[in-house]
VOPAGU-2260 file (C-alpha; in pm, 1 decimal, decimal comma):
REM VOPAGU-2260
SITE   aa  ch    i         X         Y         Z
SITE  GLU   A    0   -3930,1    6466,0   -2748,0
SITE  LEU   A    1   -3598,9    6633,9   -2833,2
SITE  LEU   A    2   -3697,9    6956,9   -2659,3
SITE  LEU   A    3   -3798,1    6765,3   -2347,3
SITE  GLN   A    4   -3462,9    6586,9   -2341,8
SITE  ALA   A    5   -3276,2    6916,8   -2389,4
SITE  VAL   A    6   -3463,0    7066,4   -2093,4
SITE  LEU   A    7   -3382,0    6754,0   -1892,1
SITE  PHE   A    8   -3011,1    6785,2   -1979,5
SITE  LEU   A    9   -3000,3    7149,1   -1875,9
SITE  ALA   A   10   -3199,0    7092,8   -1556,1
SITE  SER   A   11   -2976,1    6807,6   -1444,9
SITE  ALA   A   12   -2666,9    7015,3   -1520,9
SITE  LEU   A   13   -2808,0    7309,2   -1323,8
SITE  VAL   A   14   -2851,5    7085,0   -1020,6
SITE  VAL   A   15   -2542,2    6864,5   -1032,9
SITE  VAL   A   16   -2271,4    7103,1   -1160,4
SITE  PRO   A   17   -2296,8    7363,1    -878,9
SITE  LEU   A   18   -2299,7    7078,6    -627,4
SITE  SER   A   19   -1988,1    6933,0    -786,8
SITE  ILE   A   20   -1813,7    7270,3    -779,6
SITE  ARG   A   21   -1913,7    7324,9    -415,9
SITE  LEU   A   22   -1766,0    6984,9    -326,3
SITE  GLY   A   23   -1442,7    7081,7    -503,4
SITE  PHE   A   24   -1459,5    6835,7    -793,0
SITE  GLY   A   25   -1495,2    7085,0   -1078,5
SITE  SER   A   26   -1756,8    7147,7   -1340,9
SITE  VAL   A   27   -1644,6    6887,5   -1595,5
SITE  LEU   A   28   -1696,3    6606,2   -1346,3
SITE  GLY   A   29   -2033,3    6757,5   -1259,3
SITE  TYR   A   30   -2144,6    6744,7   -1623,2
SITE  LEU   A   31   -2027,9    6384,1   -1651,8
SITE  VAL   A   32   -2212,6    6281,6   -1335,2
SITE  ALA   A   33   -2527,4    6462,2   -1451,1
SITE  GLY   A   34   -2515,1    6272,0   -1778,9
SITE  MET   A   35   -2463,2    5941,5   -1603,2
SITE  LEU   A   36   -2752,0    6006,4   -1365,2
SITE  ILE   A   37   -3010,0    6072,8   -1636,7
SITE  GLY   A   38   -2876,6    5802,6   -1869,1
SITE  PRO   A   39   -3005,3    5449,0   -1915,3
SITE  SER   A   40   -2769,3    5300,0   -1655,0
SITE  ALA   A   41   -2897,4    5501,4   -1357,9
SITE  LEU   A   42   -3234,2    5679,1   -1349,5
SITE  GLY   A   43   -3323,2    5593,6   -1708,4
SITE  PHE   A   44   -3470,9    5928,1   -1815,3
SITE  VAL   A   45   -3287,4    5895,1   -2147,4
SITE  THR   A   46   -3326,1    5546,3   -2289,9
SITE  ASP   A   47   -3251,6    5592,4   -2661,1
SITE  VAL   A   48   -2882,0    5677,9   -2662,6
SITE  ASN   A   49   -2863,2    5695,5   -3042,8
SITE  ALA   A   50   -3122,7    5973,6   -3050,7
SITE  VAL   A   51   -2902,5    6206,9   -2844,6
SITE  LEU   A   52   -2567,2    6096,2   -2985,1
SITE  HIS   A   53   -2532,0    6398,0   -3213,9
SITE  ILE   A   54   -2612,5    6639,1   -2932,7
SITE  ALA   A   55   -2356,5    6464,4   -2712,6
SITE  GLU   A   56   -2089,3    6492,9   -2982,6
SITE  LEU   A   57   -2166,3    6862,2   -3024,4
SITE  GLY   A   58   -2137,4    6907,9   -2648,7
SITE  ILE   A   59   -1799,6    6735,0   -2644,5
SITE  MET   A   60   -1673,5    6959,4   -2924,6
SITE  LEU   A   61   -1791,1    7271,2   -2742,1
SITE  MET   A   62   -1632,0    7153,6   -2417,3
SITE  MET   A   63   -1299,4    7091,0   -2594,6
SITE  PHE   A   64   -1324,0    7436,5   -2754,2
SITE  ILE   A   65   -1377,9    7599,8   -2415,0
SITE  ILE   A   66   -1085,5    7408,4   -2264,6
SITE  GLY   A   67    -868,9    7521,9   -2556,2
SITE  ILE   A   68    -969,3    7885,1   -2509,2
SITE  GLU   A   69    -890,3    7874,8   -2137,5
SITE  MET   A   70    -552,0    7707,0   -2195,8
SITE  ASP   A   71    -256,3    7934,2   -2123,8
SITE  VAL   A   72      15,2    7862,4   -2380,2
SITE  ARG   A   73     297,8    7994,8   -2160,9
SITE  LYS   A   74     193,7    7775,8   -1869,5
SITE  LEU   A   75     168,7    7476,3   -2101,0
SITE  TRP   A   76     516,2    7550,9   -2240,5
SITE  ASN   A   77     661,0    7576,5   -1888,2
SITE  LEU   A   78     507,7    7239,8   -1797,1
SITE  ARG   A   79     626,6    7058,6   -2111,4
SITE  ARG   A   80     895,9    6855,1   -1934,2
SITE  SER   A   81     657,7    6749,0   -1661,7
SITE  ILE   A   82     379,6    6668,7   -1909,0
SITE  PHE   A   83     596,6    6463,3   -2140,5
SITE  GLY   A   84     795,5    6306,7   -1855,3
SITE  HIS   A   85     500,9    6196,9   -1645,0
SITE  GLY   A   86     285,3    6121,8   -1948,3
SITE  GLY   A   87     556,6    5910,6   -2108,0
SITE  ALA   A   88     621,3    5728,4   -1781,2
SITE  GLN   A   89     250,1    5654,3   -1743,1
SITE  VAL   A   90     223,2    5517,7   -2097,2
SITE  LEU   A   91     533,9    5303,6   -2048,1
SITE  LEU   A   92     417,9    5171,3   -1710,1
SITE  CYS   A   93      71,1    5082,1   -1843,3
SITE  ALA   A   94     222,8    4911,7   -2147,7
SITE  VAL   A   95     458,3    4703,7   -1933,5
SITE  LEU   A   96     180,2    4606,6   -1692,0
SITE  LEU   A   97     -48,8    4504,3   -1978,1
SITE  ALA   A   98     232,2    4307,6   -2140,8
SITE  LEU   A   99     297,8    4126,9   -1812,6
SITE  ALA   A  100     -74,5    4053,6   -1777,3
SITE  PHE   A  101     -84,9    3903,0   -2127,4
SITE  ILE   A  102     224,0    3694,9   -2052,0
SITE  ALA   A  103      70,8    3579,7   -1722,3
SITE  LEU   A  104    -238,2    3467,9   -1914,0
SITE  GLY   A  105     -22,4    3244,1   -2130,1
SITE  ALA   A  106      65,9    3459,1   -2429,8
SITE  ASN   A  107     409,5    3455,4   -2587,6
SITE  TRP   A  108     634,8    3739,9   -2468,8
SITE  ARG   A  109     634,0    3889,6   -2819,3
SITE  VAL   A  110     255,4    3882,7   -2836,4
SITE  GLY   A  111     229,2    4019,4   -2481,9
SITE  GLY   A  112     472,7    4299,3   -2557,2
SITE  ALA   A  113     300,2    4393,4   -2881,4
SITE  ALA   A  114     -44,7    4384,0   -2721,1
SITE  GLY   A  115      71,8    4579,3   -2416,8
SITE  PHE   A  116     222,8    4857,6   -2622,3
SITE  ALA   A  117     -65,2    4857,6   -2871,6
SITE  LEU   A  118    -328,7    4903,4   -2603,7
């Protein structure tokens, strides 16, 4: 059972990832789409999600390791202002919008602000 699922994972990745790269979306999105296609929500080849959870966690760790290896520290250092500026602005904007949504739903402004910044 586990070997069959591993072959299914690899086969779907071999089909979807090159297609994703050819379309210009990148390999990471291709792996995600391949997983969604064979999962229980789409084609249903994998129905027991708990059985493959450990393999999925291992795959995520390996993907993060590969991203870390390919990361150029000098480029990251040069982009620090942009990363923290845009990232901080995005967090602040999302927090304010969530706070306003909570307030619009009838929450107190303190509760809305706390919930918006907590989420």
